[in-house]
VEXDREN-2710 file (C-alpha; in Angstrom, 1 decimal):
% VEXDREN-2710
k/r/px/py/pz
1/MET/165.4/-23.9/17.5
2/HIS/167.0/-24.1/14.1
3/ALA/168.7/-26.7/11.9
4/LEU/171.6/-26.1/9.7
5/SER/170.8/-27.7/6.3
6/HIS/173.7/-29.2/4.3
7/GLY/171.3/-30.9/1.9
8/THR/171.2/-28.8/-1.3
9/THR/173.9/-26.1/-1.1
10/SER/177.5/-25.7/0.0
11/THR/176.4/-22.9/2.3
12/PRO/174.3/-24.1/5.3
13/THR/170.9/-22.5/5.5
14/THR/168.8/-22.1/8.7
15/ILE/165.6/-24.2/9.0
16/ALA/163.2/-23.7/11.9
17/VAL/162.3/-26.6/14.1
18/PRO/158.7/-26.4/15.4
19/PRO/158.6/-25.9/19.1
20/ALA/156.4/-29.0/19.5
21/LEU/159.2/-31.1/17.9
22/SER/162.2/-29.4/19.4
23/LEU/164.4/-31.5/21.8
24/PRO/166.7/-29.3/23.8
25/ALA/168.4/-32.4/25.2
26/ILE/169.5/-33.4/21.7
27/GLU/170.8/-30.0/20.8
28/ALA/172.7/-29.7/24.1
29/ALA/174.2/-33.2/24.5
30/PHE/174.4/-34.7/21.0
31/PRO/176.5/-32.4/18.8
32/ARG/176.0/-33.0/15.1
33/ARG/178.8/-34.4/13.0
34/LEU/179.2/-35.2/9.3
35/HIS/181.6/-37.7/7.8
36/PRO/184.2/-35.8/5.7
37/TYR/183.3/-38.0/2.7
38/TRP/179.8/-36.6/2.6
39/PRO/180.1/-34.2/-0.4
40/LYS/181.3/-37.1/-2.6
41/LEU/178.8/-39.5/-1.0
42/GLN/175.9/-37.3/-2.1
43/GLY/177.0/-37.2/-5.7
44/LYS/177.8/-40.9/-6.0
45/THR/174.5/-42.0/-4.4
46/ARG/172.7/-39.7/-6.8
47/ALA/174.5/-41.3/-9.7
48/TRP/173.8/-44.8/-8.3
49/LEU/170.0/-44.1/-8.1
50/LEU/170.2/-43.1/-11.8
51/GLU/172.3/-46.0/-12.9
52/LYS/170.0/-48.5/-11.1
53/ARG/166.9/-46.8/-12.4
54/LEU/165.5/-46.5/-8.9
55/MET/164.2/-43.0/-9.5
56/PRO/163.4/-41.3/-12.8
57/ALA/166.1/-38.8/-14.0
58/ASP/163.9/-35.8/-13.5
59/LYS/163.0/-36.8/-9.9
60/VAL/166.7/-37.4/-9.1
61/ALA/167.7/-34.0/-10.5
62/GLU/164.9/-32.2/-8.6
63/TYR/164.6/-34.1/-5.3
64/ALA/167.5/-36.4/-4.5
65/ASP/169.8/-34.0/-2.7
66/GLY/166.9/-32.3/-0.9
67/LEU/165.7/-35.6/0.5
68/CYS/169.0/-35.7/2.5
69/TYR/169.3/-39.5/2.5
70/THR/173.1/-39.3/2.3
71/ASP/173.1/-36.7/5.1
72/LEU/171.4/-39.1/7.4
73/MET/174.0/-41.8/6.9
74/ALA/176.9/-39.4/6.8
75/GLY/175.8/-38.2/10.2
76/TYR/175.6/-41.7/11.7
77/TYR/178.5/-43.9/10.6
78/ILE/181.3/-41.5/11.4
79/GLY/184.8/-43.1/11.0
80/ALA/183.6/-45.7/8.4
81/PRO/185.9/-46.2/5.5
82/ASP/184.7/-44.3/2.5
83/GLU/183.7/-47.4/0.5
84/VAL/181.8/-48.8/3.5
85/LEU/179.9/-45.5/3.9
86/GLN/179.1/-45.4/0.2
87/ALA/177.7/-48.9/0.2
88/ILE/175.6/-48.1/3.3
89/ALA/174.3/-44.8/1.8
90/ASP/173.3/-46.5/-1.4
91/TYR/171.5/-49.3/0.6
92/SER/169.8/-46.6/2.7
93/ALA/168.6/-44.8/-0.5
94/TRP/167.4/-48.1/-1.8
95/PHE/165.5/-48.7/1.4
96/PHE/163.7/-45.4/1.1
97/VAL/162.8/-46.2/-2.5
98/TRP/161.5/-49.6/-1.5
99/ASP/159.5/-48.1/1.3
100/ASP/157.8/-45.7/-1.2
101/ARG/157.1/-48.6/-3.6
102/HIS/155.5/-50.6/-0.7
103/ASP/153.4/-47.5/0.1
104/ARG/152.3/-47.1/-3.5
105/ASP/151.4/-50.8/-3.8
106/ILE/149.2/-50.4/-0.8
107/VAL/147.6/-47.1/-2.0
108/HIS/146.8/-48.6/-5.4
109/GLY/145.8/-52.1/-4.1
110/ARG/148.5/-53.9/-5.9
111/HIS/148.4/-57.1/-3.8
112/ALA/149.9/-59.5/-6.5
113/ALA/152.6/-57.0/-7.4
114/TRP/153.6/-56.7/-3.7
115/LEU/153.7/-60.5/-3.1
116/ARG/155.8/-61.0/-6.2
117/LEU/158.2/-58.3/-5.1
118/LYS/158.4/-59.7/-1.6
119/ASP/159.4/-63.1/-2.9
120/ARG/162.0/-61.6/-5.2
121/LEU/163.6/-59.6/-2.4
122/HIS/164.0/-62.7/-0.3
123/GLY/165.7/-64.3/-3.3
124/ALA/168.0/-61.3/-4.0
125/LEU/169.1/-61.3/-0.3
126/ASP/170.1/-64.9/-0.4
127/SER/171.7/-64.8/-3.9
128/PRO/172.6/-61.2/-4.8
129/ILE/174.9/-62.2/-7.7
130/GLY/172.0/-64.0/-9.4
131/HIS/169.8/-60.9/-9.2
132/LEU/172.1/-58.1/-10.3
133/ASP/170.4/-57.8/-13.7
134/HIS/166.9/-58.4/-12.6
135/GLU/164.2/-56.6/-14.6
136/ASP/162.7/-54.9/-11.5
137/PRO/165.1/-52.1/-10.4
138/VAL/164.1/-52.5/-6.8
139/VAL/165.2/-56.2/-6.8
140/ALA/168.4/-55.4/-8.7
141/GLY/169.1/-52.5/-6.4
142/LEU/168.9/-54.6/-3.3
143/ALA/171.1/-57.3/-5.0
144/ASP/173.8/-54.7/-5.8
145/SER/173.6/-53.2/-2.3
146/VAL/174.0/-56.4/-0.3
147/ARG/176.6/-57.8/-2.7
148/ARG/178.8/-54.8/-1.7
149/LEU/177.9/-54.9/2.0
150/TYR/178.7/-58.7/2.1
151/ALA/182.3/-57.9/1.0
152/PHE/183.5/-56.2/4.1
153/LEU/183.1/-58.7/6.9
154/PRO/183.1/-62.6/7.3
155/SER/180.3/-64.9/6.2
156/THR/179.0/-65.0/9.8
157/TRP/178.2/-61.3/9.7
158/ASN/176.6/-61.7/6.2
159/ALA/174.4/-64.5/7.5
160/ARG/173.3/-62.4/10.4
161/PHE/172.5/-59.4/8.2
162/ALA/170.5/-61.6/5.8
163/ARG/168.6/-63.2/8.7
164/HIS/167.7/-59.8/10.1
165/PHE/166.6/-58.4/6.7
166/HIS/164.5/-61.5/5.9
167/ARG/162.5/-60.6/9.0
168/VAL/162.2/-57.0/7.9
169/ILE/160.7/-58.0/4.5
170/GLU/158.1/-60.2/6.3
171/ALA/157.3/-57.3/8.6
172/TYR/156.6/-55.1/5.6
173/ASP/154.2/-57.9/4.5
174/ARG/152.4/-57.7/7.9
175/GLU/152.2/-53.9/7.5
176/PHE/150.7/-54.3/4.0
177/HIS/148.0/-56.6/5.4
178/ASN/147.2/-54.2/8.3
179/ARG/147.0/-51.2/6.1
180/THR/144.9/-52.8/3.4
181/GLU/142.5/-54.2/6.1
182/GLY/142.5/-51.1/8.2
183/ILE/143.9/-52.9/11.3
184/VAL/145.5/-50.7/13.9
185/PRO/147.9/-52.8/16.0
186/THR/147.8/-52.6/19.8
187/VAL/150.7/-50.7/21.4
188/GLU/152.7/-53.8/22.1
189/GLU/152.0/-55.3/18.7
190/TYR/153.1/-52.0/17.1
191/LEU/156.3/-51.7/19.1
192/GLU/157.3/-55.2/18.0
193/LEU/156.4/-54.6/14.4
194/ARG/158.1/-51.2/14.3
195/ARG/161.4/-52.6/15.5
196/LEU/161.3/-54.7/12.3
197/THR/159.9/-52.2/9.8
198/PHE/162.3/-49.6/11.0
199/ALA/165.1/-52.2/10.7
200/HIS/166.5/-51.6/14.1
201/TRP/169.0/-54.5/14.0
202/ILE/170.0/-53.9/10.4
203/TRP/171.3/-50.4/11.2
204/THR/172.9/-51.8/14.3
205/ASP/174.6/-54.6/12.3
206/LEU/176.1/-51.9/10.0
207/LEU/177.9/-50.3/12.9
208/GLU/180.4/-53.2/12.6
209/PRO/181.7/-52.8/9.0
210/SER/181.9/-49.1/9.9
211/ALA/184.2/-50.0/12.8
212/GLY/186.1/-52.4/10.6
213/THR/185.4/-55.6/12.5
214/GLU/182.7/-58.1/13.5
215/LEU/182.1/-57.9/17.2
216/PRO/182.2/-61.1/19.2
217/ASP/178.8/-62.5/20.3
218/GLY/179.6/-61.8/23.9
219/VAL/179.9/-58.1/23.1
220/ARG/176.9/-57.8/20.9
221/LYS/174.7/-59.7/23.3
222/ASN/176.0/-57.8/26.3
223/PRO/172.9/-56.3/28.0
224/ALA/174.4/-52.8/28.1
225/TYR/175.5/-52.9/24.4
226/ARG/172.2/-54.3/23.3
227/ARG/170.2/-51.8/25.3
228/ALA/172.2/-48.8/24.0
229/ALA/171.6/-50.0/20.4
230/LEU/167.9/-50.5/21.0
231/LEU/167.4/-47.1/22.6
232/SER/169.1/-45.3/19.7
233/GLN/166.8/-47.1/17.3
234/GLU/163.7/-46.7/19.4
235/PHE/164.4/-42.9/19.6
236/ALA/164.6/-42.7/15.8
237/ALA/161.4/-44.7/15.2
238/TRP/159.4/-42.9/17.8
239/TYR/160.6/-39.4/16.8
240/ASN/159.6/-40.3/13.3
241/ASP/156.2/-41.2/14.6
242/LEU/156.0/-37.9/16.5
243/CYS/156.9/-35.9/13.4
244/SER/154.6/-37.9/11.2
245/LEU/151.5/-38.2/13.4
246/PRO/149.4/-35.3/12.0
247/LYS/150.1/-36.4/8.4
248/GLU/149.4/-40.0/9.0
249/LEU/146.2/-39.3/10.9
250/ALA/145.1/-37.2/7.9
251/GLY/146.0/-40.0/5.6
252/SER/144.1/-42.7/7.6
253/GLU/147.3/-44.5/8.4
254/VAL/147.3/-47.3/11.0
255/HIS/151.0/-47.6/11.8
256/ASN/152.1/-45.0/14.3
257/LEU/152.7/-45.2/18.0
258/GLY/150.4/-42.3/18.5
259/ILE/147.6/-43.9/16.4
260/SER/147.9/-47.1/18.5
261/LEU/147.7/-45.1/21.7
262/ILE/144.6/-43.3/20.4
263/ALA/142.9/-46.4/19.2
264/HIS/143.7/-48.8/22.0
265/GLU/144.5/-46.7/25.0
266/LYS/141.7/-44.2/24.3
267/LEU/144.1/-41.2/24.5
268/THR/143.2/-37.9/22.8
269/LEU/145.4/-36.6/20.1
270/GLU/147.0/-34.2/22.5
271/GLU/147.6/-36.9/25.1
272/ALA/149.1/-39.2/22.5
273/ILE/151.5/-36.5/21.4
274/VAL/152.5/-36.0/25.0
275/GLU/153.0/-39.7/25.5
276/VAL/155.1/-40.3/22.4
277/ARG/157.2/-37.3/23.2
278/ARG/157.7/-38.7/26.8
279/ARG/158.9/-42.0/25.3
280/VAL/161.3/-40.1/23.0
281/GLU/162.8/-38.1/25.8
282/GLU/163.0/-41.2/28.0
283/CYS/165.1/-42.9/25.2
284/ILE/167.6/-40.0/25.4
285/SER/168.0/-40.0/29.2
286/GLU/168.2/-43.8/29.3
287/PHE/170.8/-43.8/26.6
288/LEU/173.0/-41.3/28.4
289/ASP/173.0/-43.7/31.4
290/VAL/173.6/-47.0/29.6
291/GLU/176.3/-45.4/27.4
292/LYS/178.5/-45.2/30.5
293/ASP/178.0/-48.9/31.0
294/VAL/179.1/-49.6/27.4
295/LEU/182.2/-47.5/27.8
296/ARG/183.0/-49.4/30.9
297/LEU/182.6/-52.6/28.9
298/ALA/185.0/-51.2/26.3
299/ASP/187.5/-50.5/29.1
300/SER/187.2/-54.1/30.4
301/LEU/187.9/-55.6/26.9
302/ASP/191.3/-53.9/26.7
303/ASP/193.2/-56.6/28.4
304/GLY/196.6/-55.8/27.1
305/THR/196.4/-58.0/24.0
306/VAL/196.2/-56.8/20.5
307/GLY/192.8/-58.4/20.0
308/GLY/191.5/-57.0/23.2
309/LYS/192.7/-53.5/22.3
310/GLU/191.1/-53.7/18.9
311/THR/187.7/-55.0/20.2
312/SER/187.7/-52.3/22.9
313/ALA/188.3/-49.6/20.2
314/ALA/185.6/-51.0/18.0
315/VAL/183.0/-51.0/20.8
316/ARG/183.9/-47.3/21.4
317/VAL/183.3/-46.5/17.7
318/CYS/180.0/-48.4/17.7
319/VAL/178.6/-46.7/20.8
320/GLY/179.9/-43.4/19.6
321/ASN/177.9/-43.9/16.4
322/MET/174.8/-44.9/18.3
323/ARG/175.1/-41.5/19.9
324/ASN/175.5/-39.9/16.4
325/TRP/172.2/-41.5/15.3
326/PHE/170.2/-39.3/17.7
327/SER/171.4/-36.0/16.2
328/SER/171.4/-37.3/12.7
329/VAL/167.8/-38.5/12.9
330/TYR/166.7/-35.4/14.7
331/TRP/168.1/-32.9/12.1
332/PHE/167.1/-35.1/9.2
333/HIS/163.4/-34.8/10.0
334/HIS/163.7/-31.0/9.8
335/GLU/165.8/-30.8/6.6
336/SER/164.6/-33.6/4.4
337/GLY/162.0/-32.9/1.7
338/ARG/160.5/-36.2/2.6
339/TYR/158.6/-34.7/5.6
340/ARG/157.5/-31.4/4.0
341/VAL/154.1/-32.6/3.2
342/ASP/152.5/-29.2/3.5
343/SER/154.5/-28.1/0.5
344/TRP/153.3/-30.9/-1.8
345/ASP/150.7/-30.3/-4.5
346/ASP/148.9/-33.5/-3.5
347/ARG/149.4/-34.5/0.2
348/SER/148.7/-38.1/-0.6
349/THR/151.4/-38.5/-3.2
350/PRO/155.0/-37.5/-2.5
351/PRO/156.3/-35.4/-5.5
352/TYR/159.5/-37.5/-5.6
353/VAL/157.6/-40.7/-6.3
354/ASP/156.7/-41.9/-9.8
355/ASN/153.6/-44.1/-9.6
356/GLU/154.3/-45.9/-12.8
357/ALA/157.9/-46.5/-12.0
358/ALA/156.8/-47.8/-8.6
359/GLY/155.3/-50.8/-10.2
360/GLU/151.9/-50.0/-11.8
361/SER/152.9/-51.2/-15.2
END
């Protein structure tokens, strides 16, 4: 199987997908799409990373396009207004930078620096305007991101997004503790934590500004809608675990579904890979079933009123983009330089990360 890379050139190039990671169901039933704004998106996010000092200029020039962060979002939020997609893409790029900072703080034992950053991120989320000029680029970057995201929908959506992201920050703190203490969570503990560290409900929340409306509680909490959203995110998190398992075992990581299965269910590495893959494939088949229920929900919402027709259309956009997440995540893992660990000079240090800029000073 091969991926068409749009990450660094205008002409797609072919990248092989390892047989152990290929998913024929994705390639057959989830056609890949890219938002037409993507070429501009890539350049503007690159400029934003520079402006906000989130990556050194040399790292941006050499690695930003090849990391394919904008490709991931442009393959997900199809139909979003350009300014919404730009805000989401910048926030996503910030999220990856923050994730790398968190990792470097763990690797270098910077407990005090992490606790300071955690508290500042909570503050920036609640008061973005007051943190736009913060001395720490990661704090200022989050403030700028959420300030823009908060402009698209009512305050009720903003409060929900903030509530969800506060929980993500605290989950990163739990991961910090587990990794520094060498604690491998049980399978159930890991699944609960992963839903937060992967920010399942944040990416789901962002479906709404992409569709141009805040969905009513009754729609968002509908069992079929919620199940479809969860399956799309679980697929992404577990496929990431499947792709990362050998690297994370080599790096003595403790957060990976496969590692929890090995440590607590006493599976061999080969059995753990089979089990993670089974769960990934189950997400695909279950989504295809529940997707039909969500489309029926959308039909039922179109009651002949203007509001009903608009809500019905928004639900169709949201579930369509949940579907897009499967293919976007799948190809991202085979195109992004983030996962080409075998090509790094030092397998323990990503070449696009600057340790000093990540908070050592």
